TIKOLDREN-447308 format. One record per residue (C-alpha): residue in one letter; chain; x, y, z. Coordinates in Angstrom, 3 decimals. Each point is the difference from the previous one (the first is absolute). Layout:
# residues N
- residuo  cadena  c1  c2  c3
- a  A  X  Y  Z
...
# end
This chain:
# residues 477
- residuo  cadena  c1  c2  c3
- m  A  -34.822  -11.027  1.241
- a  A  0.742  3.611  0.904
- a  A  1.291  -1.027  3.424
- a  A  2.772  -1.994  -1.651
- f  A  1.506  3.118  -1.588
- s  A  -0.737  2.624  2.677
- s  A  -0.499  0.363  3.727
- d  A  -1.788  2.314  2.385
- g  A  2.093  3.166  0.186
- e  A  -1.222  0.864  3.487
- a  A  1.067  -3.414  1.299
- v  A  3.497  0.538  -1.390
- l  A  0.310  3.412  1.663
- r  A  -1.175  -1.335  3.376
- r  A  2.085  -3.188  -0.075
- t  A  2.518  -0.341  2.850
- l  A  3.235  -1.949  0.000
- d  A  0.271  -2.601  2.737
- p  A  3.670  -0.954  0.512
- a  A  -1.019  -3.246  1.665
- a  A  -1.938  -1.038  -3.099
- a  A  3.002  0.415  -2.328
- s  A  1.204  -3.116  -1.730
- p  A  2.490  -1.822  2.254
- r  A  3.626  -0.014  -1.092
- g  A  1.393  -2.042  2.842
- d  A  2.121  2.047  2.377
- k  A  -0.395  3.617  -1.158
- d  A  3.063  1.123  1.955
- e  A  2.123  -2.458  -1.952
- f  A  -1.669  0.543  -3.385
- y  A  0.294  3.800  0.235
- e  A  3.338  -0.095  1.878
- v  A  -1.292  2.322  2.701
- d  A  3.186  -0.223  2.070
- r  A  2.221  1.068  -2.902
- a  A  -2.391  2.801  -1.009
- a  A  -0.259  1.226  3.593
- a  A  3.802  0.049  0.303
- f  A  0.179  2.069  -3.201
- v  A  -2.389  2.587  1.482
- r  A  1.704  0.145  3.392
- d  A  3.546  0.145  -1.379
- g  A  -0.968  2.822  -2.361
- g  A  -1.748  1.973  2.706
- f  A  -3.098  0.408  -2.176
- h  A  -3.219  1.338  1.548
- k  A  -2.286  -0.252  -3.062
- v  A  0.287  -2.994  -2.311
- a  A  -2.059  -0.956  -3.062
- l  A  -0.871  -3.670  -0.462
- q  A  -0.673  -0.761  -3.672
- f  A  -2.055  -3.115  -0.792
- p  A  -1.062  -1.517  -3.335
- d  A  -3.645  -0.901  -0.490
- a  A  0.616  -3.674  0.765
- l  A  1.344  0.787  3.499
- l  A  -2.198  2.986  0.858
- a  A  -2.307  -2.104  2.184
- d  A  2.840  -0.379  2.526
- a  A  0.987  3.687  -0.032
- a  A  -1.913  1.034  3.125
- a  A  1.386  -2.862  2.082
- v  A  3.581  0.568  -1.180
- a  A  -0.226  3.767  0.580
- a  A  -1.290  -0.549  3.547
- r  A  2.774  -2.491  0.690
- m  A  2.639  2.401  -1.354
- e  A  -1.301  2.903  2.121
- e  A  0.073  -2.234  3.064
- a  A  3.579  -1.127  -0.704
- t  A  1.458  3.405  -0.903
- g  A  -2.189  2.720  1.503
- a  A  0.076  1.784  -3.361
- e  A  -3.023  1.129  -1.986
- m  A  -0.872  -2.214  -2.971
- y  A  -1.826  0.952  -3.215
- v  A  -1.370  -2.663  -2.355
- l  A  0.435  0.628  -3.741
- g  A  -2.433  -2.093  -2.014
- d  A  -0.938  1.267  -3.458
- t  A  3.406  0.942  -1.427
- t  A  0.458  2.766  -2.557
- y  A  1.707  -2.334  -2.485
- g  A  1.028  -3.664  0.186
- s  A  -0.068  -1.667  3.425
- c  A  3.511  -1.362  -0.582
- c  A  1.418  3.561  0.226
- v  A  0.363  1.956  3.231
- d  A  -2.642  2.755  0.037
- e  A  2.079  2.862  1.377
- v  A  -2.599  2.585  -1.062
- a  A  -2.754  -1.501  2.160
- a  A  2.469  -0.444  2.872
- e  A  0.985  3.666  -0.180
- h  A  -3.674  1.005  0.078
- a  A  -0.175  -1.706  3.405
- s  A  3.267  1.718  1.056
- a  A  1.580  -3.428  0.452
- e  A  3.711  -0.199  0.769
- a  A  0.473  -3.516  -1.415
- v  A  -1.850  -2.714  -1.919
- v  A  -0.381  -3.710  0.684
- h  A  -0.979  -1.629  -3.302
- y  A  -1.780  -3.361  0.256
- g  A  -0.446  -2.604  -2.710
- p  A  1.615  -0.473  -3.442
- a  A  2.342  2.806  -1.026
- c  A  1.952  1.062  -3.066
- l  A  2.849  1.190  2.302
- s  A  0.430  3.262  -1.881
- p  A  2.066  2.487  2.039
- c  A  -1.900  2.883  1.572
- r  A  0.955  3.668  0.130
- k  A  -1.004  1.460  3.354
- l  A  -1.283  -2.235  2.797
- p  A  1.666  -2.964  1.732
- v  A  -1.698  -3.233  -1.068
- l  A  -0.175  -3.480  1.480
- h  A  -1.279  -2.820  -2.217
- v  A  -1.958  -2.820  1.638
- f  A  -0.888  -2.434  -2.746
- g  A  -2.084  -2.403  2.057
- r  A  1.283  -3.519  0.527
- q  A  -2.099  -1.977  -2.445
- p  A  0.277  -3.773  0.552
- l  A  2.238  -2.015  -2.332
- d  A  0.348  -3.769  -0.183
- v  A  3.784  -0.059  -0.332
- g  A  0.147  -3.774  -0.453
- r  A  -2.506  0.077  -2.879
- c  A  1.828  2.954  -1.581
- a  A  3.320  -1.885  0.113
- e  A  -1.659  -3.066  -1.515
- v  A  -1.363  2.057  -2.897
- f  A  3.412  1.579  -0.520
- r  A  1.619  -3.442  -0.312
- d  A  -2.608  -1.074  -2.556
- l  A  0.541  3.151  -2.112
- y  A  3.806  -0.187  0.186
- p  A  1.113  -3.658  0.016
- d  A  3.563  1.003  -0.961
- r  A  1.743  0.654  3.322
- h  A  2.540  2.310  -1.712
- s  A  -2.653  2.398  -1.308
- r  A  0.724  3.692  0.490
- v  A  -3.193  1.369  1.527
- v  A  -0.805  3.342  1.649
- v  A  -2.818  -0.267  2.561
- l  A  -2.298  3.027  0.250
- s  A  -3.049  0.346  2.212
- d  A  -2.951  2.207  0.697
- v  A  0.747  2.146  3.029
- v  A  -2.704  -1.702  2.083
- y  A  1.981  -3.265  -0.194
- a  A  3.441  1.500  0.583
- h  A  -0.026  -1.169  3.624
- a  A  0.074  -3.667  -1.120
- m  A  2.836  0.242  -2.528
- g  A  2.648  -0.801  2.612
- e  A  -1.619  -3.362  0.748
- l  A  -0.368  -0.754  -3.719
- q  A  3.661  0.823  -0.531
- k  A  1.018  -2.487  2.709
- q  A  -1.892  -2.780  -1.781
- l  A  1.363  0.679  -3.488
- c  A  3.488  1.482  0.292
- h  A  1.695  -3.356  0.672
- e  A  -1.660  -1.667  -2.997
- y  A  0.438  2.932  -2.393
- p  A  3.462  1.577  0.328
- n  A  -0.764  2.634  -2.666
- i  A  -3.263  1.253  1.482
- i  A  -0.208  3.717  0.877
- f  A  -2.541  1.469  2.428
- s  A  -0.972  3.654  -0.269
- q  A  -0.409  2.221  3.042
- v  A  -2.652  2.670  0.540
- v  A  1.505  3.464  0.556
- y  A  -1.669  3.317  0.784
- g  A  0.596  3.431  -1.468
- d  A  3.026  1.212  -1.916
- p  A  3.327  -1.734  0.584
- p  A  2.328  1.900  2.367
- s  A  2.724  -0.370  -2.595
- p  A  0.115  -0.726  -3.758
- t  A  -0.885  -3.529  -0.990
- l  A  3.068  -2.226  0.084
- p  A  1.317  -1.459  -3.286
- g  A  -0.784  -3.557  1.090
- e  A  -3.549  0.768  1.063
- v  A  -3.412  0.487  -1.590
- r  A  -2.325  2.369  1.858
- q  A  -3.420  0.599  -1.510
- f  A  -3.683  -0.016  1.007
- g  A  1.004  0.085  3.663
- r  A  1.932  -3.264  -0.407
- r  A  3.713  -0.667  0.159
- f  A  1.995  -3.067  -1.014
- p  A  3.636  -0.644  -0.950
- m  A  0.866  -0.243  -3.690
- e  A  3.476  0.495  -1.446
- a  A  -1.098  1.399  -3.371
- a  A  -3.179  0.791  -1.891
- e  A  0.925  -2.645  -2.565
- e  A  -0.152  -2.659  2.707
- l  A  -3.543  1.009  0.926
- q  A  -1.171  -0.900  -3.505
- d  A  1.173  -3.571  0.615
- c  A  -2.092  -0.337  3.172
- s  A  -3.555  -1.138  0.503
- m  A  -2.412  1.799  2.313
- f  A  -2.209  -1.682  2.603
- y  A  -2.718  2.225  1.478
- v  A  -1.885  -0.771  3.216
- g  A  -3.341  1.797  -0.087
- a  A  -3.233  0.398  -1.902
- e  A  -0.260  1.314  -3.539
- g  A  -0.120  3.792  -0.038
- l  A  1.695  3.277  -0.887
- a  A  3.199  -0.865  1.851
- l  A  0.546  -3.177  -2.025
- t  A  -0.835  1.816  -3.249
- s  A  2.575  2.708  0.755
- f  A  2.642  -2.644  0.737
- m  A  -0.700  -1.881  -3.223
- l  A  0.103  3.098  -2.219
- t  A  3.164  1.347  1.614
- w  A  1.887  -3.290  -0.021
- n  A  -1.622  -1.132  -3.244
- r  A  2.892  -2.250  -1.032
- c  A  -0.358  -2.239  3.049
- p  A  -2.518  -2.880  0.132
- f  A  -2.402  0.309  2.927
- s  A  -1.765  -2.514  2.228
- s  A  -2.267  0.729  2.946
- f  A  -1.591  -1.549  3.066
- d  A  -3.379  1.261  1.202
- p  A  -0.248  -0.555  3.786
- a  A  -3.785  0.413  -0.081
- t  A  -0.481  -3.049  -2.253
- g  A  3.208  -1.896  0.761
- h  A  0.717  -0.445  -3.722
- g  A  3.003  1.006  -2.062
- r  A  0.330  0.602  -3.708
- r  A  2.259  1.247  -2.737
- e  A  -1.212  3.453  -0.926
- t  A  -1.507  -0.024  -3.469
- l  A  -0.410  3.766  -0.382
- n  A  1.223  0.809  -3.486
- v  A  2.536  2.647  0.927
- n  A  0.815  0.716  -3.635
- r  A  -3.673  0.593  -0.754
- a  A  -0.294  2.302  3.010
- l  A  3.071  1.948  -1.108
- m  A  -1.402  0.279  -3.526
- r  A  -3.136  1.528  1.493
- r  A  2.118  2.510  1.937
- l  A  2.024  0.873  -3.124
- y  A  -3.263  0.603  -1.860
- l  A  -0.863  2.546  2.694
- v  A  3.391  1.633  -0.587
- e  A  -0.968  0.474  -3.639
- r  A  -3.302  1.522  1.111
- a  A  1.954  2.409  2.181
- r  A  2.099  1.061  -2.988
- d  A  -3.192  0.871  -1.900
- a  A  -1.515  1.931  2.898
- r  A  -0.083  3.777  -0.052
- v  A  -1.483  0.612  3.453
- v  A  1.282  -1.984  2.988
- g  A  -1.758  -0.215  3.352
- i  A  2.435  -0.542  2.884
- l  A  -1.912  -1.851  2.732
- v  A  1.269  0.476  3.544
- g  A  -0.357  -3.463  1.523
- t  A  1.999  0.595  3.169
- l  A  0.794  2.831  2.376
- g  A  2.219  -1.989  2.336
- v  A  2.634  -1.791  -2.069
- a  A  3.310  1.831  0.123
- g  A  0.893  1.730  -3.261
- y  A  -3.512  0.328  -1.431
- l  A  0.323  3.786  -0.368
- d  A  3.295  -0.417  -1.840
- v  A  -1.469  -2.487  -2.461
- l  A  -3.018  2.258  -0.599
- q  A  2.345  2.827  -0.972
- h  A  2.059  -2.417  -2.111
- l  A  -3.091  -1.171  -1.894
- r  A  -1.223  3.553  -0.617
- q  A  3.367  0.933  -1.482
- l  A  0.069  -3.189  -2.063
- v  A  -3.474  0.634  -1.437
- r  A  0.785  3.649  -0.725
- r  A  3.268  -0.866  -1.770
- a  A  -1.885  -2.557  -2.123
- g  A  -2.333  2.749  -1.258
- k  A  -3.035  -1.254  1.914
- r  A  -2.307  1.623  2.539
- s  A  -0.569  -1.382  3.491
- y  A  -2.481  0.278  2.846
- t  A  0.796  -1.069  3.562
- l  A  -3.042  -1.685  1.555
- s  A  -0.585  -1.160  3.564
- v  A  -3.155  -2.115  0.051
- g  A  0.743  -2.423  2.843
- k  A  -0.502  -3.622  -0.975
- p  A  -0.474  0.025  -3.800
- n  A  -2.987  -1.689  -1.601
- p  A  -1.535  0.139  -3.511
- a  A  -2.774  2.406  1.023
- k  A  2.399  2.574  1.439
- l  A  2.421  0.014  -2.914
- a  A  -2.784  0.066  -2.598
- n  A  -0.628  3.613  1.034
- f  A  3.258  1.037  -1.697
- l  A  -0.865  -0.725  -3.619
- e  A  2.666  2.332  -1.379
- v  A  2.772  -2.153  1.518
- d  A  1.431  -2.543  -2.454
- i  A  1.884  -2.120  2.542
- f  A  0.596  -0.089  3.758
- v  A  3.207  -0.756  1.895
- l  A  -0.399  -1.253  3.562
- v  A  2.568  1.024  2.610
- a  A  -0.408  -2.597  2.735
- c  A  1.959  -2.625  1.887
- a  A  1.594  -2.895  -1.862
- q  A  -2.960  -2.330  0.621
- n  A  -2.817  2.401  -0.885
- s  A  1.650  1.446  -3.130
- l  A  -0.949  -3.012  -2.136
- l  A  -3.677  0.854  -0.365
- d  A  -2.122  -1.976  -2.447
- s  A  -1.566  2.738  -2.104
- s  A  -2.082  -2.215  -2.276
- d  A  -3.221  1.350  1.573
- y  A  1.089  3.639  -0.224
- y  A  -0.884  2.480  -2.710
- r  A  3.700  0.892  -0.434
- p  A  3.026  -2.220  0.662
- i  A  2.141  0.396  3.133
- v  A  3.774  -0.420  -0.164
- t  A  2.823  0.018  2.547
- p  A  2.670  2.734  0.248
- y  A  2.512  -2.393  -1.555
- e  A  -2.251  -0.615  -3.010
- l  A  -0.539  3.741  -0.486
- e  A  3.743  0.537  0.036
- l  A  0.438  -2.726  -2.599
- a  A  -2.469  1.931  -2.156
- c  A  1.383  3.518  0.503
- n  A  3.726  -0.397  0.635
- p  A  1.849  -0.957  -3.203
- a  A  3.110  -0.878  2.022
- r  A  -1.755  -2.771  1.907
- e  A  -0.262  -3.295  -1.856
- w  A  -1.828  -3.195  0.833
- t  A  2.564  -2.474  1.374
- g  A  -2.331  -2.677  1.329
- n  A  0.280  1.256  3.584
- y  A  -3.322  1.340  1.281
- l  A  -0.041  2.632  2.763
- t  A  -2.966  0.444  2.331
- d  A  1.606  2.267  2.625
- f  A  -0.175  3.606  -1.217
- r  A  2.963  0.978  2.193
- d  A  2.283  -1.928  -2.366
- l  A  -0.689  2.669  -2.652
- l  A  1.166  2.992  2.048
- p  A  3.453  1.609  -0.269
- g  A  2.582  -1.947  1.973
- a  A  -1.960  -3.269  -0.184
- c  A  1.244  -3.201  -1.602
- a  A  -2.194  0.303  -3.129
- y  A  0.036  3.763  -0.543
- t  A  0.341  1.030  -3.660
- e  A  0.604  3.640  -0.793
- l  A  -2.022  1.680  -2.725
- p  A  2.030  0.632  -3.179
- p  A  0.457  3.528  -1.374
- a  A  -2.901  1.563  -1.852
- v  A  -0.249  -0.569  -3.747
- p  A  -1.647  2.561  -2.312
- a  A  -3.146  -1.207  -1.704
- a  A  1.603  0.384  -3.443
- e  A  2.812  -2.407  0.956
- a  A  -2.167  -2.598  1.770
- i  A  -0.185  -3.531  -1.375
- p  A  -3.544  -0.743  -1.254
- d  A  -1.956  -2.363  2.192
- v  A  -3.154  -1.931  -0.850
- s  A  -2.492  -1.286  2.544
- l  A  -0.277  -3.787  0.060
- i  A  -3.664  0.320  1.025
- t  A  -1.472  2.741  -2.190
- g  A  2.591  0.043  -2.802
- e  A  0.201  3.801  0.223
- m  A  3.084  2.175  0.246
- r  A  0.781  1.335  3.446
- a  A  2.564  2.234  1.662
- a  A  3.102  -1.899  1.087
- y  A  2.227  2.787  1.254
- l  A  0.570  1.748  3.305
- c  A  -0.916  3.628  0.489
- d  A  2.518  2.343  1.535
- s  A  -1.005  0.511  3.644
- l  A  1.906  3.292  0.029
- a  A  -1.701  1.418  -3.081
- p  A  -1.409  3.490  0.596
- q  A  -3.734  0.081  0.644
- p  A  -2.296  2.669  -1.503
- p  A  -0.864  2.803  2.403
- p  A  -3.365  -0.382  1.752
- s  A  -1.424  3.019  -1.848
- t  A  0.270  -1.713  -3.396
- t  A  -1.078  -3.398  1.291
- l  A  -3.311  1.428  1.225
- a  A  -0.467  2.599  -2.728
- c  A  -3.679  0.976  -0.385
- r  A  -0.770  -1.315  -3.458
- d  A  -2.671  -2.564  0.721
- q  A  -0.637  -1.187  3.529
- t  A  -0.511  -3.683  -0.856
- w  A  3.077  -0.341  -2.205
- a  A  2.180  2.003  2.398
- l  A  -0.743  -2.539  2.694
- a  A  0.471  -2.886  -2.416
- e  A  3.608  1.027  -0.570
- i  A  0.936  -0.673  3.607
- s  A  -2.470  -2.684  1.132
- p  A  -0.516  -3.460  -1.536
- a  A  -3.260  -0.175  1.965
- a  A  -1.262  3.128  -1.764
- t  A  0.917  -1.501  -3.362
- f  A  -1.884  -3.189  0.834
- l  A  -3.000  1.967  1.255
- e  A  -0.092  1.998  -3.241
- s  A  -0.313  -3.236  -1.995
- r  A  -3.023  -1.234  1.966
- s  A  -3.575  0.797  -0.915
- w  A  -1.127  0.195  3.656
- r  A  2.122  2.375  2.074
- g  A  -1.756  -0.028  3.358
- l  A  -2.974  1.827  1.455
- e  A  -0.750  3.436  -1.387
- q  A  -0.100  2.824  2.523
- q  A  -3.164  1.684  -1.358
- l  A  0.885  3.223  1.825
- g  A  -3.083  2.159  0.691
- k  A  -2.372  -2.665  -1.349
- t  A  -0.423  -2.157  3.113
- t  A  -2.764  0.750  2.507
- i  A  1.362  0.696  3.482
- s  A  -1.689  -1.895  2.844
- k  A  0.538  -0.274  3.734
- a  A  1.951  -2.898  1.456
- v  A  -2.171  -2.897  1.136
- q  A  0.747  -2.963  2.201
- g  A  1.256  -2.981  -1.954
- r  A  -0.158  -3.721  0.603
- r  A  1.407  -1.546  3.176
- g  A  1.699  -3.321  0.562
- i  A  2.418  -2.016  -2.107
- a  A  -0.209  -0.736  -3.703
- i  A  -1.112  -3.595  0.477
- a  A  -3.057  0.986  2.102
- y  A  -1.173  3.611  0.358
- e  A  -2.462  0.765  2.807
- d  A  -2.777  1.099  -2.363
- e  A  0.209  -2.940  -2.406
- g  A  -2.568  -2.058  1.877
- r  A  -2.581  2.835  -0.084
- e  A  0.563  0.592  -3.731
- q  A  -0.537  -3.693  -0.836
- s  A  -3.197  -0.173  2.070
# end
């Protein structure tokens, strides 16, 4: 039974990767678009290039890297375990290898990067275009239906063939195009550009009258589309199963859950700002924006960089009432039902802390839309004294709470009075929410016991890995 839940640690450390034993994907040069990637390296004059693979494609990494080195003469570095989500370009790991550019393989969120040139190779996943067109006709029998066709990036290569089969039957059908990075110019009035997709649309009101047809499996991308364009009915076709369906996700119920988290954010006194990306352009600006927003709302904040968040990591910060995750548009919508504290998006935190921003029904998942100069930027209103603030009652606890903005330019007490030597514990509590939380706990960590511990010489400890130390067999015998 134990073998089903664990494995020999030594065998894992000694395991070698045989490129020839990797799962076949047909012609690797075609699947990984080696010619296009090699042209990108040669045209850019790059000598060191990072190749980033998701876990599902990592078995082919050695073979693709060898093929790229042979075709370009450049030095290739394979990036496997990414710092954050595999859909984002890991510029930090690439810079550690002194790479001059990145070739990102597999599904991508298409968030613009800040520093390095990037080429996206999605991988040409097979798509039965005839079956997809048949499912589309069954879902939309009215030939005059206004439908926008979206797709997962791994099926973008087949959208041209699907368009040829459907455009003559459906005159009002609109196919989106995959685009990379920031637009060279502002988005045109008759165009929608979001989530790395672009399609023509005369006005936002017309988009509400359209249906959405998504080609791809259920996942974070589809969820982001449905929450953002929540007034449009969605249908989907899963190429892996060959079946289509009308999406039954209760968008209103999902939005109600997100609005509940907004109310939790209003009640929070300490906010943990989770850094979920170091490569998406504008992440430093939104971090500064969130710190200012939290400070103006009379709350305290911590900025935390913990890599990929999980319940065990975040449970270490018990003094934090709520977390806000700064990540790409796909990874921002994190299900926090298993976490000790809820996790919200930057847009939800702004709904909670910015009185000038109101819920309009439009949900924003891209944090760059909240920055100054963006389409959805809302400036903070002037500060209101506490005596003139309108009373606000929490819808969760029923208690009164502060509903006014502090003056960011208010003079701060000099450091000498802030740290006045009255009582060491309370002096720290005035400036640190963590110290206040620690003061309320009965167990406050290990006691130093200065001068009471016997001093001994250092001895050799155990050797090996945690799953099987070298001396465990002798101890058991």
